[in-house]
C-alpha positions as CSV (number, residue, x, y, z in Angstrom):
1,M,35.0,49.5,-39.2
2,A,35.3,50.6,-35.6
3,V,36.5,54.2,-35.1
4,N,40.2,54.8,-34.3
5,K,41.2,51.2,-35.0
6,L,44.4,50.2,-36.7
7,T,43.6,48.3,-39.9
8,V,45.6,46.1,-42.4
9,E,45.3,48.9,-44.9
10,D,47.0,51.3,-42.4
11,L,50.0,48.8,-42.2
12,L,50.4,49.0,-45.9
13,S,50.8,52.8,-45.6
14,F,53.8,52.5,-43.2
15,P,56.8,53.2,-45.5
16,A,59.3,51.4,-43.2
17,L,57.4,48.1,-43.5
18,Q,57.3,47.9,-47.3
19,L,54.4,45.5,-47.2
20,S,52.6,44.4,-50.4
21,V,49.2,42.6,-50.9
22,K,49.3,39.1,-52.6
23,A,45.6,38.3,-52.2
24,G,42.4,39.1,-50.3
25,S,42.5,42.8,-50.9
26,S,38.8,43.1,-50.1
27,G,39.6,42.5,-46.4
28,L,42.1,45.4,-46.0
29,G,39.6,47.1,-43.7
30,R,40.1,44.4,-41.0
31,S,41.2,45.8,-37.6
32,V,44.6,44.8,-36.2
33,S,45.3,44.4,-32.5
34,W,48.7,42.7,-32.6
35,A,51.4,41.2,-34.9
36,H,53.0,37.9,-33.9
37,A,55.3,35.4,-35.6
38,S,54.3,31.8,-35.5
39,E,55.6,28.7,-37.2
40,L,52.8,26.4,-35.8
41,A,50.6,24.6,-38.2
42,D,47.6,25.6,-36.1
43,P,48.3,28.6,-33.8
44,T,44.5,29.3,-33.4
45,P,44.1,27.9,-29.8
46,W,46.5,30.7,-28.6
47,L,44.9,33.6,-30.5
48,L,42.3,36.2,-29.4
49,G,41.5,37.6,-32.8
50,A,42.5,40.6,-34.9
51,E,46.2,39.4,-35.0
52,V,48.5,39.6,-38.0
53,I,50.3,36.2,-38.1
54,M,53.8,36.3,-39.6
55,T,55.6,33.2,-40.9
56,T,58.8,32.5,-42.7
57,G,57.1,29.6,-44.4
58,L,57.8,26.7,-42.0
59,A,54.1,26.7,-40.9
60,V,52.7,26.7,-44.4
61,P,51.8,23.2,-45.8
62,R,53.0,21.9,-49.1
63,T,49.8,20.6,-50.8
64,A,47.1,22.8,-52.2
65,A,44.3,21.3,-50.0
66,A,46.4,21.7,-46.8
67,Q,47.4,25.3,-47.7
68,R,43.7,26.2,-48.2
69,A,42.8,24.5,-44.9
70,Y,45.6,26.5,-43.1
71,L,44.3,29.8,-44.4
72,E,40.7,28.9,-43.5
73,R,41.7,28.0,-39.9
74,L,43.3,31.4,-39.4
75,D,40.4,33.2,-40.9
76,D,37.9,31.3,-38.8
77,A,39.9,32.2,-35.7
78,G,39.5,35.9,-36.5
79,V,43.1,36.5,-37.7
80,S,43.3,39.8,-39.6
81,A,46.0,38.9,-42.1
82,L,48.8,36.5,-42.9
83,A,52.2,38.0,-43.6
84,L,54.6,35.8,-45.5
85,S,58.3,36.4,-45.7
86,A,59.7,36.7,-49.2
87,Q,62.1,33.8,-49.9
88,L,63.4,32.0,-46.8
89,H,61.4,28.7,-46.2
90,M,58.3,29.6,-48.1
91,P,57.0,26.6,-50.2
92,P,55.4,27.2,-53.6
93,L,51.9,28.6,-53.0
94,H,49.1,27.1,-55.0
95,D,46.3,28.9,-56.8
96,A,43.8,27.3,-54.4
97,F,45.5,29.1,-51.6
98,F,45.1,32.5,-53.3
99,R,41.5,31.8,-54.4
100,A,40.5,31.0,-50.8
101,A,42.1,34.3,-49.7
102,D,40.1,36.3,-52.3
103,E,36.9,34.4,-51.6
104,R,37.1,35.1,-47.9
105,G,38.5,38.6,-48.2
106,F,41.5,37.4,-46.1
107,P,44.6,39.6,-46.7
108,V,47.8,37.8,-47.6
109,L,50.7,40.1,-47.3
110,E,54.4,39.8,-48.3
111,V,57.2,41.1,-46.1
112,P,60.5,41.9,-47.8
113,L,63.4,39.9,-46.5
114,A,65.1,43.1,-45.4
115,V,62.3,43.9,-43.0
116,P,62.5,41.8,-39.8
117,F,59.3,40.6,-38.2
118,I,60.1,42.6,-35.0
119,A,59.8,45.8,-37.0
120,V,56.3,44.9,-37.9
121,S,55.4,44.0,-34.3
122,Q,56.9,47.3,-33.0
123,E,55.0,49.4,-35.5
124,V,51.7,47.7,-34.6
125,A,52.4,48.0,-30.8
126,A,53.1,51.7,-31.2
127,A,50.0,52.2,-33.3
128,V,47.7,50.5,-30.8
129,Q,48.9,52.3,-27.6
130,E,45.9,54.7,-27.7
131,D,43.6,51.7,-28.1
132,A,45.3,50.0,-25.1
133,R,44.6,53.0,-23.0
134,H,40.9,52.9,-24.0
135,R,40.7,49.3,-23.1
136,L,42.2,49.9,-19.7
137,G,39.7,52.6,-19.0
138,A,36.9,50.3,-20.1
139,Q,38.1,47.6,-17.7
140,L,38.1,50.0,-14.8
141,Q,34.6,51.1,-15.6
142,V,33.4,47.5,-15.9
143,F,34.8,46.9,-12.4
144,G,32.7,49.8,-11.3
145,S,29.6,48.0,-12.5
146,L,29.7,46.0,-9.3
147,R,29.0,49.2,-7.4
148,W,26.0,49.8,-9.6
149,L,24.6,46.4,-8.6
150,V,24.6,47.4,-5.0
151,A,24.2,51.2,-4.9
152,E,21.7,51.7,-7.8
153,D,19.9,48.3,-7.6
154,L,19.9,48.1,-11.4
155,D,17.8,45.4,-13.1
156,T,19.6,43.0,-15.4
157,P,18.7,44.5,-18.8
158,T,19.7,48.0,-17.7
159,L,23.0,46.7,-16.3
160,L,23.9,44.9,-19.5
161,R,23.0,47.9,-21.6
162,R,25.5,50.0,-19.6
163,L,28.1,47.4,-20.1
164,E,27.5,47.3,-23.8
165,R,28.0,51.1,-24.1
166,L,31.3,50.8,-22.1
167,S,32.7,47.8,-23.9
168,G,31.7,48.5,-27.5
169,Y,30.0,45.1,-27.8
170,D,26.5,43.8,-28.2
171,V,26.1,41.2,-25.4
172,Y,24.0,38.0,-25.5
173,L,23.5,35.4,-22.7
174,C,22.1,31.9,-22.9
175,T,22.1,28.6,-21.0
176,P,24.3,25.7,-22.4
177,Q,21.1,24.5,-24.2
178,G,20.7,27.9,-25.9
179,R,17.8,29.2,-23.8
180,P,17.8,32.7,-22.3
181,L,19.9,32.8,-19.2
182,L,18.8,36.0,-17.5
183,P,15.4,37.8,-17.8
184,G,15.4,40.6,-20.4
185,V,18.7,39.7,-22.0
186,P,18.5,38.2,-25.5
187,A,20.0,34.8,-26.4
188,P,22.4,34.4,-29.3
189,E,21.9,32.2,-32.3
190,P,22.6,28.6,-31.2
191,G,25.1,28.0,-34.0
192,V,27.7,30.2,-32.3
193,L,27.9,28.2,-29.1
194,P,31.0,26.2,-28.6
195,S,31.0,22.4,-28.0
196,S,32.7,22.9,-24.6
197,A,33.6,25.6,-22.1
198,E,37.3,25.0,-23.0
199,A,36.9,26.0,-26.6
200,P,38.9,29.1,-27.9
201,P,37.0,32.3,-27.1
202,T,37.3,34.0,-30.5
203,V,34.5,33.9,-33.1
204,P,34.1,36.1,-36.2
205,G,33.3,39.6,-35.0
206,G,33.7,38.9,-31.3
207,F,34.0,36.4,-28.4
208,V,32.2,33.6,-26.8
209,L,32.9,32.9,-23.1
210,P,31.5,30.6,-20.4
211,V,29.6,32.2,-17.6
212,P,31.2,30.5,-14.5
213,A,29.0,28.9,-11.8
214,P,29.5,26.2,-9.2
215,G,29.4,22.7,-10.8
216,G,30.0,24.0,-14.3
217,P,29.2,26.9,-16.6
218,A,25.7,28.4,-16.1
219,G,25.8,29.3,-19.8
220,F,27.6,31.4,-22.3
221,L,28.2,35.1,-23.0
222,V,28.5,36.1,-26.7
223,A,29.9,39.6,-27.4
224,Y,29.9,41.0,-31.0
225,E,31.7,44.2,-31.9
226,R,29.2,47.0,-32.4
227,E,29.2,49.0,-35.6
228,G,30.9,52.4,-35.1
229,A,32.1,51.5,-31.6
230,Q,35.6,51.0,-30.2
231,P,35.6,47.4,-28.8
232,A,37.6,47.1,-25.6
233,G,38.9,43.6,-26.1
234,L,38.8,40.2,-24.5
235,A,39.8,41.3,-21.0
236,V,36.7,43.5,-20.8
237,V,34.4,40.8,-22.1
238,Q,35.8,38.4,-19.5
239,H,35.0,41.0,-16.8
240,I,31.4,41.3,-18.2
241,A,31.1,37.5,-18.0
242,T,32.1,37.7,-14.3
243,V,29.5,40.4,-13.7
244,A,27.0,38.1,-15.5
245,A,28.0,35.2,-13.3
246,L,27.4,37.3,-10.2
247,R,24.0,38.4,-11.5
248,V,23.1,34.7,-12.3
249,A,24.1,33.8,-8.7
250,M,21.9,36.6,-7.3
251,V,18.9,35.6,-9.5
252,R,19.3,32.0,-8.5
253,N,19.4,32.9,-4.8
254,E,16.3,35.1,-5.2
255,R,14.5,32.3,-7.0
256,E,15.5,29.8,-4.3
257,T,14.3,32.1,-1.5
258,L,11.1,32.7,-3.4
259,R,10.7,28.9,-3.9
260,R,11.2,28.2,-0.2
261,E,8.7,30.9,0.8
262,G,6.2,29.5,-1.7
263,A,6.6,26.0,-0.4
264,E,6.0,27.2,3.2
265,T,2.9,29.2,2.0
266,L,1.5,26.1,0.1
267,A,2.1,23.9,3.2
268,E,0.2,26.4,5.4
269,L,-2.6,26.6,2.8
270,L,-2.9,22.8,2.7
271,Q,-3.0,22.7,6.5
272,E,-5.6,25.6,6.5
273,V,-3.7,27.7,9.0
274,L,-3.9,30.9,6.9
275,D,-7.0,33.1,6.9
276,P,-8.2,34.0,3.3
277,E,-7.0,37.6,3.3
278,A,-3.5,36.6,4.4
279,A,-3.5,33.8,1.8
280,R,-4.4,36.2,-1.0
281,R,-1.7,38.7,0.0
282,R,1.0,35.9,0.0
283,L,-0.2,34.5,-3.3
284,A,-0.1,38.0,-4.8
285,R,3.6,38.3,-3.9
286,H,4.1,35.3,-6.1
287,A,2.0,36.9,-8.9
288,I,-0.7,34.2,-8.5
289,E,-4.1,35.9,-9.1
290,G,-7.3,35.0,-10.9
291,D,-8.3,31.4,-11.6
292,T,-6.0,29.0,-9.6
293,V,-5.7,25.2,-9.5
294,L,-3.9,22.7,-7.4
295,I,-2.0,20.0,-9.3
296,V,-0.5,16.9,-7.9
297,V,2.4,15.5,-9.9
298,R,3.9,12.1,-9.9
299,Q,6.6,10.3,-11.9
300,A,8.6,13.5,-12.8
301,T,12.1,14.5,-11.7
302,D,12.6,17.7,-9.6
303,E,14.9,19.1,-12.3
304,A,12.5,18.6,-15.1
305,L,9.5,20.0,-13.1
306,L,11.5,23.1,-12.1
307,R,12.6,23.7,-15.6
308,C,9.0,23.4,-16.8
309,L,7.7,25.8,-14.2
310,Q,10.5,28.4,-14.1
311,D,8.8,30.9,-16.4
312,H,5.4,30.7,-14.8
313,P,4.1,32.0,-11.4
314,H,3.7,29.0,-9.1
315,L,4.1,27.5,-5.7
316,L,5.8,24.1,-5.4
317,L,5.8,21.7,-2.4
318,T,7.2,18.2,-2.1
319,W,4.9,16.2,0.1
320,G,6.0,12.6,0.5
321,T,6.4,11.2,-3.0
322,D,4.0,13.7,-4.5
323,R,4.7,17.2,-5.7
324,Y,2.0,19.8,-5.2
325,V,1.9,22.8,-7.6
326,L,-0.4,25.8,-7.2
327,G,-0.8,28.2,-10.1
328,A,-2.8,29.0,-13.2
329,P,-4.8,26.2,-15.0
330,E,-2.4,26.6,-18.0
331,L,0.4,24.9,-15.9
332,A,-1.3,21.6,-16.4
333,T,-0.5,21.8,-20.1
334,E,3.1,22.5,-19.5
335,I,3.5,19.7,-16.9
336,G,1.7,17.3,-19.3
337,E,4.5,17.6,-21.8
338,L,7.1,16.1,-19.4
339,P,8.1,12.5,-20.2
340,D,6.3,9.7,-18.3
341,V,4.5,12.2,-16.0
342,A,1.2,11.6,-14.2
343,A,-0.6,14.7,-13.0
344,G,-4.0,15.4,-11.6
345,M,-5.6,18.9,-11.6
346,S,-8.4,20.2,-9.3
347,R,-11.2,22.4,-10.5
348,P,-10.3,26.2,-10.6
349,F,-10.9,28.3,-7.5
350,Q,-10.0,31.8,-6.4
351,P,-6.9,32.6,-4.4
352,G,-7.5,32.4,-0.7
353,A,-10.0,29.6,-0.9
354,A,-9.5,26.6,1.4
355,L,-7.6,23.8,-0.4
356,R,-9.3,20.8,1.3
357,V,-11.6,20.1,-1.6
358,A,-9.0,21.0,-4.2
359,Q,-6.5,18.6,-2.7
360,R,-9.0,15.8,-2.7
361,E,-9.9,16.5,-6.3
362,A,-6.2,16.7,-7.4
363,L,-5.4,13.4,-5.6
364,W,-8.4,11.7,-7.2
365,A,-7.4,13.0,-10.6
366,V,-3.7,12.0,-10.3
367,S,-4.7,8.4,-9.3
368,K,-6.8,8.3,-12.5
369,A,-3.8,9.5,-14.5
370,V,-1.6,6.8,-13.1
371,E,-4.3,4.1,-13.7
372,S,-5.0,5.2,-17.3
373,G,-1.5,6.1,-18.3
374,R,-2.6,9.6,-19.2
375,S,-0.2,12.5,-18.5
376,V,-2.9,14.8,-17.1
377,V,-6.4,14.2,-15.7
378,R,-8.5,17.2,-14.8
379,Y,-11.1,16.7,-12.1
380,G,-14.6,17.0,-13.4
381,E,-13.8,16.3,-17.1
382,D,-15.2,12.8,-16.8
383,S,-18.9,12.0,-16.1
384,L,-18.2,10.2,-12.8
385,G,-16.5,13.1,-11.1
386,R,-19.7,15.2,-11.4
387,W,-21.6,12.6,-9.2
388,L,-19.2,12.6,-6.3
389,P,-20.0,15.1,-3.5
390,D,-17.4,17.7,-2.6
391,E,-17.6,17.3,1.2
392,P,-15.1,14.7,2.6
393,A,-17.5,13.9,5.4
394,V,-20.1,12.8,2.9
395,L,-17.5,10.8,1.0
396,S,-16.3,9.1,4.2
397,A,-19.9,8.2,5.1
398,L,-20.4,6.6,1.7
399,V,-17.1,4.6,1.9
400,E,-17.9,3.4,5.5
401,H,-21.5,2.4,4.5
402,V,-20.5,0.3,1.5
403,L,-16.8,-0.6,2.0
404,G,-16.2,-0.3,5.7
405,E,-16.2,-4.0,6.5
406,V,-14.1,-4.8,3.4
407,L,-11.4,-2.2,4.3
408,R,-11.1,-3.5,7.9
409,Y,-10.9,-7.1,6.6
410,D,-8.2,-6.2,4.1
411,E,-6.2,-4.4,6.8
412,T,-6.5,-7.3,9.4
413,H,-5.8,-10.1,6.9
414,D,-3.4,-8.2,4.6
415,S,-5.7,-9.3,1.7
416,Q,-6.6,-7.6,-1.6
417,L,-10.4,-7.8,-1.8
418,L,-10.9,-4.1,-2.6
419,V,-8.1,-4.0,-5.2
420,S,-9.4,-7.2,-6.8
421,V,-13.0,-5.9,-7.1
422,R,-11.8,-2.5,-8.4
423,T,-9.6,-4.2,-11.0
424,W,-12.5,-6.5,-12.0
425,M,-14.9,-3.5,-12.5
426,E,-12.3,-1.4,-14.3
427,R,-12.1,-4.3,-16.9
428,D,-15.8,-4.4,-17.4
429,R,-16.2,-7.4,-15.1
430,R,-14.2,-9.7,-17.4
431,T,-12.9,-12.2,-14.8
432,E,-10.1,-13.8,-16.9
433,T,-8.8,-10.4,-18.0
434,A,-8.9,-9.0,-14.4
435,A,-7.2,-12.2,-13.0
436,A,-4.4,-11.8,-15.5
437,A,-3.9,-8.2,-14.5
438,L,-3.8,-9.3,-10.8
439,H,-1.5,-12.3,-11.6
440,I,-3.9,-14.7,-9.9
441,H,-6.0,-17.7,-11.1
442,P,-9.6,-16.8,-12.2
443,N,-10.9,-19.2,-9.5
444,T,-9.1,-17.1,-6.9
445,L,-10.6,-13.9,-8.2
446,A,-14.1,-15.5,-8.2
447,Y,-13.6,-16.4,-4.5
448,R,-12.5,-12.9,-3.7
449,L,-15.6,-11.5,-5.4
450,R,-17.9,-13.7,-3.4
451,R,-16.0,-12.8,-0.2
452,F,-16.3,-9.1,-1.0
453,G,-20.0,-9.4,-1.6
454,A,-20.5,-11.2,1.7
455,L,-18.6,-8.6,3.7
456,A,-20.2,-5.6,1.9
457,G,-23.7,-7.1,2.0
458,R,-24.1,-6.5,-1.7
459,D,-25.1,-8.9,-4.5
460,M,-22.4,-8.4,-7.1
461,A,-24.8,-9.6,-9.8
462,S,-27.1,-6.6,-9.1
463,T,-26.8,-3.5,-11.3
464,G,-27.8,-1.3,-8.4
465,A,-25.2,-2.9,-6.1
466,L,-22.5,-2.6,-8.7
467,A,-23.3,1.2,-9.2
468,E,-23.2,1.8,-5.4
469,V,-19.9,-0.2,-5.0
470,W,-18.3,1.6,-8.0
471,L,-19.1,5.0,-6.6
472,A,-17.9,4.0,-3.2
473,I,-14.6,2.8,-4.7
474,Q,-14.1,6.2,-6.5
475,A,-14.9,8.0,-3.2
476,A,-12.3,5.9,-1.4
477,G,-9.8,6.9,-4.1
478,A,-10.7,10.5,-3.7
479,L,-10.0,10.2,0.0
480,G,-6.7,8.6,-0.6
481,L,-7.8,5.2,0.9
482,T,-6.7,3.2,-2.1
483,D,-3.5,3.1,-4.1
């Protein structure tokens, strides 16, 4: 029991009230913050917890099952005790009602007819005045926490620990999905989270409140009374939720600023306008050190990708329809778990290195991921990648030597010779299978193969020519010349 708290047992000791216990005596240590009369069948949406609910009997159902459900509703809402008026409108109380009170340790009291409910309320109000002064003081100090944010530059865990000491609660924060909301602040057990932000705030032992944010709650704050402390009440917890919302907004703004700076840095790295030393310094500010890779991501939403990357150092840049990610090699595994994603990863390199080769490798790998239906392809993990040179100039020369005439013909005539040959070779030169994939007649494909051979000056029945054409097609893909 919290220190200096009024309890149900204390009420029994007040001679003027003449209260007696009918059931649930094991719960007499429950704290009391208020006493209120209610004849509603379900007053719980209007309760904050730790109330004594008084009724003349109009609110009490007639059947055993309904009486038990009524008591359980009050107990689940954090009510301290139920005070029943002797006589008046009280229906016969069933054994199931009293058994439920004893099982839950929920005190059921009887108020003599000679004692008006207002007398109980006045006694409780007088007894909790000191507690009310404590709560007001705690509220004022929580307001002062806004000054700590500015003047002392406290980190989030330190700020929350101070608020816990002031309020008398253990504080937890989480997203609506139950994940940690702020770094260093623990998340509560998922079972305590409400189904909506409009749910009553009271839970056994404390409160659950939404953390407000534009567009809907950023998450939930859960506050449990600390053993041996003097909890300051709902108003203080609401102020803590407001402080948490401000901190969430600050963290989001910091992350957005960092994300934009990272995108600018990655764009400059791809354009090779940063010298190696400046690049290393910028990457170090984003905690990117050691082995680094470039990943090109397709077929993933911005929201899913940001959520996947949020706990890992990275740079992210949207370039056309592709998303470029720079970070540790382990990021590829995280990205590969996104639904329907296609991603290509370069070979590792050290921070500050030019990205020209890494970009080519990542683009080649992502094109293979799209073609194969795999979520992630890492450049160099297949046998073909090892035979392609790193230098774009060498690749361009190979493409021009083998495929130059074909590429120019396709561009001039809006034809599909290169795509047709690539599809045919990817399907192990099975003409009917490749034709079906291209949605054309096999005779049409046969004509395209002959036309390709004539333009390329290669005999497509020759093993040597096939090997040369296949390597040239892969080089064209690495240079981004094919879809």
